[in-house]
Chimera marker file (.cmm) of the C-alpha trace (Angstrom):
<marker_set name="trace">
<marker id="1" x="-5.950" y="-3.055" z="88.637" r="1" g="1" b="0" radius="0.5"/>
<marker id="2" x="-3.322" y="-4.374" z="90.587" r="1" g="1" b="0" radius="0.5"/>
<marker id="3" x="-5.065" y="-5.779" z="93.128" r="1" g="1" b="0" radius="0.5"/>
<marker id="4" x="-6.944" y="-7.695" z="90.675" r="1" g="1" b="0" radius="0.5"/>
<marker id="5" x="-3.512" y="-9.036" z="89.447" r="1" g="1" b="0" radius="0.5"/>
<marker id="6" x="-2.838" y="-9.871" z="92.762" r="1" g="1" b="0" radius="0.5"/>
<marker id="7" x="-5.294" y="-11.533" z="93.610" r="1" g="1" b="0" radius="0.5"/>
<marker id="8" x="-5.524" y="-13.434" z="90.327" r="1" g="1" b="0" radius="0.5"/>
<marker id="9" x="-1.937" y="-14.897" z="90.701" r="1" g="1" b="0" radius="0.5"/>
<marker id="10" x="-2.475" y="-15.900" z="94.303" r="1" g="1" b="0" radius="0.5"/>
<marker id="11" x="-5.648" y="-18.034" z="93.276" r="1" g="1" b="0" radius="0.5"/>
<marker id="12" x="-3.524" y="-19.195" z="90.097" r="1" g="1" b="0" radius="0.5"/>
<marker id="13" x="-0.760" y="-20.521" z="92.828" r="1" g="1" b="0" radius="0.5"/>
<marker id="14" x="-3.219" y="-22.715" z="94.728" r="1" g="1" b="0" radius="0.5"/>
<marker id="15" x="-4.873" y="-24.069" z="91.573" r="1" g="1" b="0" radius="0.5"/>
<marker id="16" x="-1.751" y="-25.197" z="90.230" r="1" g="1" b="0" radius="0.5"/>
<marker id="17" x="-0.879" y="-27.007" z="93.235" r="1" g="1" b="0" radius="0.5"/>
<marker id="18" x="-4.092" y="-28.935" z="93.122" r="1" g="1" b="0" radius="0.5"/>
<marker id="19" x="-3.335" y="-29.531" z="89.629" r="1" g="1" b="0" radius="0.5"/>
<marker id="20" x="0.126" y="-31.135" z="90.799" r="1" g="1" b="0" radius="0.5"/>
<marker id="21" x="-1.840" y="-33.115" z="93.032" r="1" g="1" b="0" radius="0.5"/>
<marker id="22" x="-4.337" y="-34.063" z="90.507" r="1" g="1" b="0" radius="0.5"/>
<marker id="23" x="-1.173" y="-34.956" z="87.910" r="1" g="1" b="0" radius="0.5"/>
<marker id="24" x="0.411" y="-37.139" z="90.465" r="1" g="1" b="0" radius="0.5"/>
<marker id="25" x="-2.673" y="-39.072" z="91.325" r="1" g="1" b="0" radius="0.5"/>
<marker id="26" x="-3.622" y="-40.228" z="88.251" r="1" g="1" b="0" radius="0.5"/>
<marker id="27" x="0.359" y="-41.206" z="87.570" r="1" g="1" b="0" radius="0.5"/>
<marker id="28" x="-0.136" y="-43.509" z="90.460" r="1" g="1" b="0" radius="0.5"/>
<marker id="29" x="-3.813" y="-44.775" z="89.400" r="1" g="1" b="0" radius="0.5"/>
<marker id="30" x="-2.216" y="-45.421" z="85.700" r="1" g="1" b="0" radius="0.5"/>
<marker id="31" x="0.752" y="-46.962" z="86.928" r="1" g="1" b="0" radius="0.5"/>
<marker id="32" x="-1.497" y="-49.740" z="88.978" r="1" g="1" b="0" radius="0.5"/>
<marker id="33" x="-4.050" y="-49.652" z="86.176" r="1" g="1" b="0" radius="0.5"/>
<marker id="34" x="-1.869" y="-50.438" z="83.020" r="1" g="1" b="0" radius="0.5"/>
<marker id="35" x="2.115" y="-50.427" z="84.008" r="1" g="1" b="0" radius="0.5"/>
<marker id="36" x="2.284" y="-52.897" z="87.020" r="1" g="1" b="0" radius="0.5"/>
<marker id="37" x="-0.301" y="-55.612" z="85.504" r="1" g="1" b="0" radius="0.5"/>
<marker id="38" x="2.179" y="-55.593" z="82.009" r="1" g="1" b="0" radius="0.5"/>
<marker id="39" x="5.026" y="-56.179" z="84.332" r="1" g="1" b="0" radius="0.5"/>
<marker id="40" x="3.730" y="-58.904" z="86.154" r="1" g="1" b="0" radius="0.5"/>
<marker id="41" x="2.739" y="-60.585" z="82.919" r="1" g="1" b="0" radius="0.5"/>
<marker id="42" x="5.922" y="-59.771" z="81.153" r="1" g="1" b="0" radius="0.5"/>
<marker id="43" x="7.941" y="-61.461" z="84.205" r="1" g="1" b="0" radius="0.5"/>
<marker id="44" x="5.319" y="-64.302" z="83.977" r="1" g="1" b="0" radius="0.5"/>
<marker id="45" x="6.367" y="-64.818" z="80.526" r="1" g="1" b="0" radius="0.5"/>
<marker id="46" x="9.863" y="-64.595" z="80.844" r="1" g="1" b="0" radius="0.5"/>
<marker id="47" x="9.657" y="-67.452" z="83.455" r="1" g="1" b="0" radius="0.5"/>
<marker id="48" x="7.443" y="-69.804" z="81.110" r="1" g="1" b="0" radius="0.5"/>
<marker id="49" x="10.157" y="-69.350" z="78.460" r="1" g="1" b="0" radius="0.5"/>
<marker id="50" x="12.946" y="-69.959" z="81.090" r="1" g="1" b="0" radius="0.5"/>
<marker id="51" x="11.435" y="-73.227" z="82.102" r="1" g="1" b="0" radius="0.5"/>
<marker id="52" x="11.147" y="-74.278" z="78.653" r="1" g="1" b="0" radius="0.5"/>
<marker id="53" x="12.349" y="-77.821" z="77.939" r="1" g="1" b="0" radius="0.5"/>
<marker id="54" x="12.921" y="-80.310" z="75.319" r="1" g="1" b="0" radius="0.5"/>
<marker id="55" x="9.794" y="-82.119" z="75.045" r="1" g="1" b="0" radius="0.5"/>
<marker id="56" x="6.855" y="-79.841" z="75.882" r="1" g="1" b="0" radius="0.5"/>
<marker id="57" x="4.087" y="-78.595" z="73.574" r="1" g="1" b="0" radius="0.5"/>
<marker id="58" x="4.499" y="-75.157" z="72.243" r="1" g="1" b="0" radius="0.5"/>
<marker id="59" x="1.980" y="-73.008" z="70.259" r="1" g="1" b="0" radius="0.5"/>
<marker id="60" x="3.785" y="-70.036" z="68.233" r="1" g="1" b="0" radius="0.5"/>
<marker id="61" x="2.203" y="-66.827" z="67.355" r="1" g="1" b="0" radius="0.5"/>
<marker id="62" x="1.402" y="-68.020" z="64.542" r="1" g="1" b="0" radius="0.5"/>
<marker id="63" x="-1.128" y="-70.819" z="65.955" r="1" g="1" b="0" radius="0.5"/>
<marker id="64" x="1.611" y="-73.383" z="64.756" r="1" g="1" b="0" radius="0.5"/>
<marker id="65" x="1.427" y="-76.399" z="67.622" r="1" g="1" b="0" radius="0.5"/>
<marker id="66" x="4.532" y="-78.412" z="68.081" r="1" g="1" b="0" radius="0.5"/>
<marker id="67" x="7.078" y="-80.020" z="70.296" r="1" g="1" b="0" radius="0.5"/>
<marker id="68" x="9.728" y="-78.429" z="71.380" r="1" g="1" b="0" radius="0.5"/>
<marker id="69" x="12.953" y="-80.790" z="69.885" r="1" g="1" b="0" radius="0.5"/>
<marker id="70" x="15.975" y="-78.102" z="70.658" r="1" g="1" b="0" radius="0.5"/>
<marker id="71" x="16.582" y="-75.241" z="72.541" r="1" g="1" b="0" radius="0.5"/>
<marker id="72" x="19.621" y="-72.848" z="71.528" r="1" g="1" b="0" radius="0.5"/>
<marker id="73" x="19.506" y="-70.080" z="74.402" r="1" g="1" b="0" radius="0.5"/>
<marker id="74" x="22.375" y="-68.378" z="73.417" r="1" g="1" b="0" radius="0.5"/>
<marker id="75" x="20.668" y="-67.505" z="69.933" r="1" g="1" b="0" radius="0.5"/>
<marker id="76" x="17.021" y="-67.143" z="71.626" r="1" g="1" b="0" radius="0.5"/>
<marker id="77" x="16.149" y="-69.737" z="68.950" r="1" g="1" b="0" radius="0.5"/>
<marker id="78" x="13.874" y="-72.997" z="69.521" r="1" g="1" b="0" radius="0.5"/>
<marker id="79" x="13.380" y="-75.917" z="67.127" r="1" g="1" b="0" radius="0.5"/>
<marker id="80" x="9.703" y="-76.858" z="67.273" r="1" g="1" b="0" radius="0.5"/>
<marker id="81" x="8.703" y="-80.758" z="65.706" r="1" g="1" b="0" radius="0.5"/>
<marker id="82" x="5.189" y="-80.051" z="63.630" r="1" g="1" b="0" radius="0.5"/>
<marker id="83" x="4.547" y="-83.665" z="62.876" r="1" g="1" b="0" radius="0.5"/>
<marker id="84" x="7.651" y="-85.055" z="61.522" r="1" g="1" b="0" radius="0.5"/>
<marker id="85" x="8.410" y="-81.257" z="60.160" r="1" g="1" b="0" radius="0.5"/>
<marker id="86" x="11.412" y="-79.425" z="62.070" r="1" g="1" b="0" radius="0.5"/>
<marker id="87" x="10.910" y="-75.231" z="62.111" r="1" g="1" b="0" radius="0.5"/>
<marker id="88" x="12.898" y="-72.832" z="63.539" r="1" g="1" b="0" radius="0.5"/>
<marker id="89" x="11.459" y="-69.831" z="65.432" r="1" g="1" b="0" radius="0.5"/>
<marker id="90" x="12.618" y="-66.694" z="67.921" r="1" g="1" b="0" radius="0.5"/>
<marker id="91" x="12.032" y="-68.220" z="71.242" r="1" g="1" b="0" radius="0.5"/>
<marker id="92" x="10.116" y="-64.458" z="71.627" r="1" g="1" b="0" radius="0.5"/>
<marker id="93" x="7.939" y="-66.080" z="69.396" r="1" g="1" b="0" radius="0.5"/>
<marker id="94" x="6.386" y="-68.627" z="71.334" r="1" g="1" b="0" radius="0.5"/>
<marker id="95" x="2.857" y="-67.926" z="72.918" r="1" g="1" b="0" radius="0.5"/>
<marker id="96" x="2.564" y="-70.451" z="74.769" r="1" g="1" b="0" radius="0.5"/>
<marker id="97" x="4.847" y="-73.946" z="76.374" r="1" g="1" b="0" radius="0.5"/>
<marker id="98" x="2.697" y="-76.925" z="78.129" r="1" g="1" b="0" radius="0.5"/>
<marker id="99" x="5.047" y="-79.630" z="79.929" r="1" g="1" b="0" radius="0.5"/>
<marker id="100" x="4.528" y="-82.283" z="77.390" r="1" g="1" b="0" radius="0.5"/>
<marker id="101" x="6.147" y="-84.917" z="79.903" r="1" g="1" b="0" radius="0.5"/>
<marker id="102" x="4.124" y="-84.809" z="82.779" r="1" g="1" b="0" radius="0.5"/>
<marker id="103" x="0.633" y="-84.921" z="81.109" r="1" g="1" b="0" radius="0.5"/>
<marker id="104" x="1.784" y="-87.497" z="78.827" r="1" g="1" b="0" radius="0.5"/>
<marker id="105" x="2.978" y="-89.842" z="81.826" r="1" g="1" b="0" radius="0.5"/>
<marker id="106" x="-0.006" y="-89.589" z="83.705" r="1" g="1" b="0" radius="0.5"/>
<marker id="107" x="-2.505" y="-90.308" z="81.213" r="1" g="1" b="0" radius="0.5"/>
<marker id="108" x="-1.228" y="-93.474" z="79.580" r="1" g="1" b="0" radius="0.5"/>
<marker id="109" x="-0.594" y="-94.932" z="83.261" r="1" g="1" b="0" radius="0.5"/>
<marker id="110" x="-4.473" y="-93.882" z="84.356" r="1" g="1" b="0" radius="0.5"/>
<marker id="111" x="-5.475" y="-95.687" z="81.302" r="1" g="1" b="0" radius="0.5"/>
<marker id="112" x="-3.313" y="-98.668" z="81.507" r="1" g="1" b="0" radius="0.5"/>
<marker id="113" x="-4.801" y="-99.268" z="85.132" r="1" g="1" b="0" radius="0.5"/>
<marker id="114" x="-7.722" y="-99.071" z="83.601" r="1" g="1" b="0" radius="0.5"/>
<marker id="115" x="-7.559" y="-101.446" z="81.140" r="1" g="1" b="0" radius="0.5"/>
<marker id="116" x="-5.390" y="-103.974" z="83.481" r="1" g="1" b="0" radius="0.5"/>
<marker id="117" x="-8.654" y="-103.715" z="85.907" r="1" g="1" b="0" radius="0.5"/>
<marker id="118" x="-10.662" y="-104.076" z="83.179" r="1" g="1" b="0" radius="0.5"/>
<marker id="119" x="-8.889" y="-107.060" z="81.796" r="1" g="1" b="0" radius="0.5"/>
<marker id="120" x="-8.953" y="-108.649" z="85.309" r="1" g="1" b="0" radius="0.5"/>
<marker id="121" x="-12.467" y="-107.891" z="85.941" r="1" g="1" b="0" radius="0.5"/>
<marker id="122" x="-13.719" y="-109.513" z="82.179" r="1" g="1" b="0" radius="0.5"/>
<marker id="123" x="-12.414" y="-112.886" z="83.199" r="1" g="1" b="0" radius="0.5"/>
<marker id="124" x="-14.406" y="-113.311" z="86.196" r="1" g="1" b="0" radius="0.5"/>
<marker id="125" x="-18.006" y="-111.923" z="84.422" r="1" g="1" b="0" radius="0.5"/>
<marker id="126" x="-16.732" y="-114.124" z="81.850" r="1" g="1" b="0" radius="0.5"/>
<marker id="127" x="-16.691" y="-117.592" z="84.040" r="1" g="1" b="0" radius="0.5"/>
<marker id="128" x="-19.885" y="-116.765" z="85.203" r="1" g="1" b="0" radius="0.5"/>
<marker id="129" x="-21.496" y="-116.360" z="82.023" r="1" g="1" b="0" radius="0.5"/>
<marker id="130" x="-19.591" y="-119.391" z="80.716" r="1" g="1" b="0" radius="0.5"/>
<marker id="131" x="-21.632" y="-121.132" z="83.719" r="1" g="1" b="0" radius="0.5"/>
<marker id="132" x="-24.786" y="-120.097" z="83.128" r="1" g="1" b="0" radius="0.5"/>
<marker id="133" x="-24.158" y="-120.979" z="79.480" r="1" g="1" b="0" radius="0.5"/>
<marker id="134" x="-23.361" y="-124.295" z="79.920" r="1" g="1" b="0" radius="0.5"/>
<marker id="135" x="-25.294" y="-125.241" z="82.566" r="1" g="1" b="0" radius="0.5"/>
<marker id="136" x="-28.424" y="-124.146" z="80.110" r="1" g="1" b="0" radius="0.5"/>
<marker id="137" x="-27.002" y="-125.075" z="76.925" r="1" g="1" b="0" radius="0.5"/>
<marker id="138" x="-27.931" y="-129.057" z="77.379" r="1" g="1" b="0" radius="0.5"/>
<marker id="139" x="-31.320" y="-128.365" z="78.211" r="1" g="1" b="0" radius="0.5"/>
<marker id="140" x="-31.544" y="-126.117" z="75.194" r="1" g="1" b="0" radius="0.5"/>
<marker id="141" x="-30.392" y="-128.919" z="72.889" r="1" g="1" b="0" radius="0.5"/>
<marker id="142" x="-32.002" y="-131.559" z="74.753" r="1" g="1" b="0" radius="0.5"/>
<marker id="143" x="-35.462" y="-128.966" z="74.039" r="1" g="1" b="0" radius="0.5"/>
<marker id="144" x="-34.464" y="-128.811" z="70.529" r="1" g="1" b="0" radius="0.5"/>
<marker id="145" x="-34.217" y="-132.490" z="69.862" r="1" g="1" b="0" radius="0.5"/>
<marker id="146" x="-37.279" y="-133.150" z="71.419" r="1" g="1" b="0" radius="0.5"/>
<marker id="147" x="-39.046" y="-130.408" z="68.984" r="1" g="1" b="0" radius="0.5"/>
<marker id="148" x="-37.615" y="-131.734" z="66.070" r="1" g="1" b="0" radius="0.5"/>
<marker id="149" x="-38.558" y="-135.559" z="66.972" r="1" g="1" b="0" radius="0.5"/>
<marker id="150" x="-42.326" y="-134.221" z="67.652" r="1" g="1" b="0" radius="0.5"/>
<marker id="151" x="-42.106" y="-132.642" z="63.928" r="1" g="1" b="0" radius="0.5"/>
<marker id="152" x="-41.171" y="-135.839" z="62.386" r="1" g="1" b="0" radius="0.5"/>
<marker id="153" x="-43.448" y="-138.123" z="63.998" r="1" g="1" b="0" radius="0.5"/>
<link id1="1" id2="2" r="1" g="1" b="0" radius="0.2"/>
<link id1="2" id2="3" r="1" g="1" b="0" radius="0.2"/>
<link id1="3" id2="4" r="1" g="1" b="0" radius="0.2"/>
<link id1="4" id2="5" r="1" g="1" b="0" radius="0.2"/>
<link id1="5" id2="6" r="1" g="1" b="0" radius="0.2"/>
<link id1="6" id2="7" r="1" g="1" b="0" radius="0.2"/>
<link id1="7" id2="8" r="1" g="1" b="0" radius="0.2"/>
<link id1="8" id2="9" r="1" g="1" b="0" radius="0.2"/>
<link id1="9" id2="10" r="1" g="1" b="0" radius="0.2"/>
<link id1="10" id2="11" r="1" g="1" b="0" radius="0.2"/>
<link id1="11" id2="12" r="1" g="1" b="0" radius="0.2"/>
<link id1="12" id2="13" r="1" g="1" b="0" radius="0.2"/>
<link id1="13" id2="14" r="1" g="1" b="0" radius="0.2"/>
<link id1="14" id2="15" r="1" g="1" b="0" radius="0.2"/>
<link id1="15" id2="16" r="1" g="1" b="0" radius="0.2"/>
<link id1="16" id2="17" r="1" g="1" b="0" radius="0.2"/>
<link id1="17" id2="18" r="1" g="1" b="0" radius="0.2"/>
<link id1="18" id2="19" r="1" g="1" b="0" radius="0.2"/>
<link id1="19" id2="20" r="1" g="1" b="0" radius="0.2"/>
<link id1="20" id2="21" r="1" g="1" b="0" radius="0.2"/>
<link id1="21" id2="22" r="1" g="1" b="0" radius="0.2"/>
<link id1="22" id2="23" r="1" g="1" b="0" radius="0.2"/>
<link id1="23" id2="24" r="1" g="1" b="0" radius="0.2"/>
<link id1="24" id2="25" r="1" g="1" b="0" radius="0.2"/>
<link id1="25" id2="26" r="1" g="1" b="0" radius="0.2"/>
<link id1="26" id2="27" r="1" g="1" b="0" radius="0.2"/>
<link id1="27" id2="28" r="1" g="1" b="0" radius="0.2"/>
<link id1="28" id2="29" r="1" g="1" b="0" radius="0.2"/>
<link id1="29" id2="30" r="1" g="1" b="0" radius="0.2"/>
<link id1="30" id2="31" r="1" g="1" b="0" radius="0.2"/>
<link id1="31" id2="32" r="1" g="1" b="0" radius="0.2"/>
<link id1="32" id2="33" r="1" g="1" b="0" radius="0.2"/>
<link id1="33" id2="34" r="1" g="1" b="0" radius="0.2"/>
<link id1="34" id2="35" r="1" g="1" b="0" radius="0.2"/>
<link id1="35" id2="36" r="1" g="1" b="0" radius="0.2"/>
<link id1="36" id2="37" r="1" g="1" b="0" radius="0.2"/>
<link id1="37" id2="38" r="1" g="1" b="0" radius="0.2"/>
<link id1="38" id2="39" r="1" g="1" b="0" radius="0.2"/>
<link id1="39" id2="40" r="1" g="1" b="0" radius="0.2"/>
<link id1="40" id2="41" r="1" g="1" b="0" radius="0.2"/>
<link id1="41" id2="42" r="1" g="1" b="0" radius="0.2"/>
<link id1="42" id2="43" r="1" g="1" b="0" radius="0.2"/>
<link id1="43" id2="44" r="1" g="1" b="0" radius="0.2"/>
<link id1="44" id2="45" r="1" g="1" b="0" radius="0.2"/>
<link id1="45" id2="46" r="1" g="1" b="0" radius="0.2"/>
<link id1="46" id2="47" r="1" g="1" b="0" radius="0.2"/>
<link id1="47" id2="48" r="1" g="1" b="0" radius="0.2"/>
<link id1="48" id2="49" r="1" g="1" b="0" radius="0.2"/>
<link id1="49" id2="50" r="1" g="1" b="0" radius="0.2"/>
<link id1="50" id2="51" r="1" g="1" b="0" radius="0.2"/>
<link id1="51" id2="52" r="1" g="1" b="0" radius="0.2"/>
<link id1="52" id2="53" r="1" g="1" b="0" radius="0.2"/>
<link id1="53" id2="54" r="1" g="1" b="0" radius="0.2"/>
<link id1="54" id2="55" r="1" g="1" b="0" radius="0.2"/>
<link id1="55" id2="56" r="1" g="1" b="0" radius="0.2"/>
<link id1="56" id2="57" r="1" g="1" b="0" radius="0.2"/>
<link id1="57" id2="58" r="1" g="1" b="0" radius="0.2"/>
<link id1="58" id2="59" r="1" g="1" b="0" radius="0.2"/>
<link id1="59" id2="60" r="1" g="1" b="0" radius="0.2"/>
<link id1="60" id2="61" r="1" g="1" b="0" radius="0.2"/>
<link id1="61" id2="62" r="1" g="1" b="0" radius="0.2"/>
<link id1="62" id2="63" r="1" g="1" b="0" radius="0.2"/>
<link id1="63" id2="64" r="1" g="1" b="0" radius="0.2"/>
<link id1="64" id2="65" r="1" g="1" b="0" radius="0.2"/>
<link id1="65" id2="66" r="1" g="1" b="0" radius="0.2"/>
<link id1="66" id2="67" r="1" g="1" b="0" radius="0.2"/>
<link id1="67" id2="68" r="1" g="1" b="0" radius="0.2"/>
<link id1="68" id2="69" r="1" g="1" b="0" radius="0.2"/>
<link id1="69" id2="70" r="1" g="1" b="0" radius="0.2"/>
<link id1="70" id2="71" r="1" g="1" b="0" radius="0.2"/>
<link id1="71" id2="72" r="1" g="1" b="0" radius="0.2"/>
<link id1="72" id2="73" r="1" g="1" b="0" radius="0.2"/>
<link id1="73" id2="74" r="1" g="1" b="0" radius="0.2"/>
<link id1="74" id2="75" r="1" g="1" b="0" radius="0.2"/>
<link id1="75" id2="76" r="1" g="1" b="0" radius="0.2"/>
<link id1="76" id2="77" r="1" g="1" b="0" radius="0.2"/>
<link id1="77" id2="78" r="1" g="1" b="0" radius="0.2"/>
<link id1="78" id2="79" r="1" g="1" b="0" radius="0.2"/>
<link id1="79" id2="80" r="1" g="1" b="0" radius="0.2"/>
<link id1="80" id2="81" r="1" g="1" b="0" radius="0.2"/>
<link id1="81" id2="82" r="1" g="1" b="0" radius="0.2"/>
<link id1="82" id2="83" r="1" g="1" b="0" radius="0.2"/>
<link id1="83" id2="84" r="1" g="1" b="0" radius="0.2"/>
<link id1="84" id2="85" r="1" g="1" b="0" radius="0.2"/>
<link id1="85" id2="86" r="1" g="1" b="0" radius="0.2"/>
<link id1="86" id2="87" r="1" g="1" b="0" radius="0.2"/>
<link id1="87" id2="88" r="1" g="1" b="0" radius="0.2"/>
<link id1="88" id2="89" r="1" g="1" b="0" radius="0.2"/>
<link id1="89" id2="90" r="1" g="1" b="0" radius="0.2"/>
<link id1="90" id2="91" r="1" g="1" b="0" radius="0.2"/>
<link id1="91" id2="92" r="1" g="1" b="0" radius="0.2"/>
<link id1="92" id2="93" r="1" g="1" b="0" radius="0.2"/>
<link id1="93" id2="94" r="1" g="1" b="0" radius="0.2"/>
<link id1="94" id2="95" r="1" g="1" b="0" radius="0.2"/>
<link id1="95" id2="96" r="1" g="1" b="0" radius="0.2"/>
<link id1="96" id2="97" r="1" g="1" b="0" radius="0.2"/>
<link id1="97" id2="98" r="1" g="1" b="0" radius="0.2"/>
<link id1="98" id2="99" r="1" g="1" b="0" radius="0.2"/>
<link id1="99" id2="100" r="1" g="1" b="0" radius="0.2"/>
<link id1="100" id2="101" r="1" g="1" b="0" radius="0.2"/>
<link id1="101" id2="102" r="1" g="1" b="0" radius="0.2"/>
<link id1="102" id2="103" r="1" g="1" b="0" radius="0.2"/>
<link id1="103" id2="104" r="1" g="1" b="0" radius="0.2"/>
<link id1="104" id2="105" r="1" g="1" b="0" radius="0.2"/>
<link id1="105" id2="106" r="1" g="1" b="0" radius="0.2"/>
<link id1="106" id2="107" r="1" g="1" b="0" radius="0.2"/>
<link id1="107" id2="108" r="1" g="1" b="0" radius="0.2"/>
<link id1="108" id2="109" r="1" g="1" b="0" radius="0.2"/>
<link id1="109" id2="110" r="1" g="1" b="0" radius="0.2"/>
<link id1="110" id2="111" r="1" g="1" b="0" radius="0.2"/>
<link id1="111" id2="112" r="1" g="1" b="0" radius="0.2"/>
<link id1="112" id2="113" r="1" g="1" b="0" radius="0.2"/>
<link id1="113" id2="114" r="1" g="1" b="0" radius="0.2"/>
<link id1="114" id2="115" r="1" g="1" b="0" radius="0.2"/>
<link id1="115" id2="116" r="1" g="1" b="0" radius="0.2"/>
<link id1="116" id2="117" r="1" g="1" b="0" radius="0.2"/>
<link id1="117" id2="118" r="1" g="1" b="0" radius="0.2"/>
<link id1="118" id2="119" r="1" g="1" b="0" radius="0.2"/>
<link id1="119" id2="120" r="1" g="1" b="0" radius="0.2"/>
<link id1="120" id2="121" r="1" g="1" b="0" radius="0.2"/>
<link id1="121" id2="122" r="1" g="1" b="0" radius="0.2"/>
<link id1="122" id2="123" r="1" g="1" b="0" radius="0.2"/>
<link id1="123" id2="124" r="1" g="1" b="0" radius="0.2"/>
<link id1="124" id2="125" r="1" g="1" b="0" radius="0.2"/>
<link id1="125" id2="126" r="1" g="1" b="0" radius="0.2"/>
<link id1="126" id2="127" r="1" g="1" b="0" radius="0.2"/>
<link id1="127" id2="128" r="1" g="1" b="0" radius="0.2"/>
<link id1="128" id2="129" r="1" g="1" b="0" radius="0.2"/>
<link id1="129" id2="130" r="1" g="1" b="0" radius="0.2"/>
<link id1="130" id2="131" r="1" g="1" b="0" radius="0.2"/>
<link id1="131" id2="132" r="1" g="1" b="0" radius="0.2"/>
<link id1="132" id2="133" r="1" g="1" b="0" radius="0.2"/>
<link id1="133" id2="134" r="1" g="1" b="0" radius="0.2"/>
<link id1="134" id2="135" r="1" g="1" b="0" radius="0.2"/>
<link id1="135" id2="136" r="1" g="1" b="0" radius="0.2"/>
<link id1="136" id2="137" r="1" g="1" b="0" radius="0.2"/>
<link id1="137" id2="138" r="1" g="1" b="0" radius="0.2"/>
<link id1="138" id2="139" r="1" g="1" b="0" radius="0.2"/>
<link id1="139" id2="140" r="1" g="1" b="0" radius="0.2"/>
<link id1="140" id2="141" r="1" g="1" b="0" radius="0.2"/>
<link id1="141" id2="142" r="1" g="1" b="0" radius="0.2"/>
<link id1="142" id2="143" r="1" g="1" b="0" radius="0.2"/>
<link id1="143" id2="144" r="1" g="1" b="0" radius="0.2"/>
<link id1="144" id2="145" r="1" g="1" b="0" radius="0.2"/>
<link id1="145" id2="146" r="1" g="1" b="0" radius="0.2"/>
<link id1="146" id2="147" r="1" g="1" b="0" radius="0.2"/>
<link id1="147" id2="148" r="1" g="1" b="0" radius="0.2"/>
<link id1="148" id2="149" r="1" g="1" b="0" radius="0.2"/>
<link id1="149" id2="150" r="1" g="1" b="0" radius="0.2"/>
<link id1="150" id2="151" r="1" g="1" b="0" radius="0.2"/>
<link id1="151" id2="152" r="1" g="1" b="0" radius="0.2"/>
<link id1="152" id2="153" r="1" g="1" b="0" radius="0.2"/>
</marker_set>
């Protein structure tokens, strides 16, 4: 019996080493699959909150959309303007923040350039159309007068 127990003890020591290696591999796998991506996401969120400024468009965790009116980083509070209603939220309650100044500045400038181009092109097209209409109007007026004269005769 002593031989059997010694043999079992020897096999158990080798098996426990394999079990420890398996546990270590599982821990490393869990780190790369869950802990590391979560830390990256948390770091990205912290950078977003630090970069948030007055005038940025935000969405809260509750789904409320608005524009940042005031940020108090010491108290970790943000005041959001939602169509004239000012709501105070905890800074961590912000889900997403987009820079409102850059998107608003780019879009109207592009629209105004297109509108100016259209205004400049419109008179050119109108001038050509007016000239063509002026040349046709006397002929049409003369033809109409002739038709009425013929009908009255």
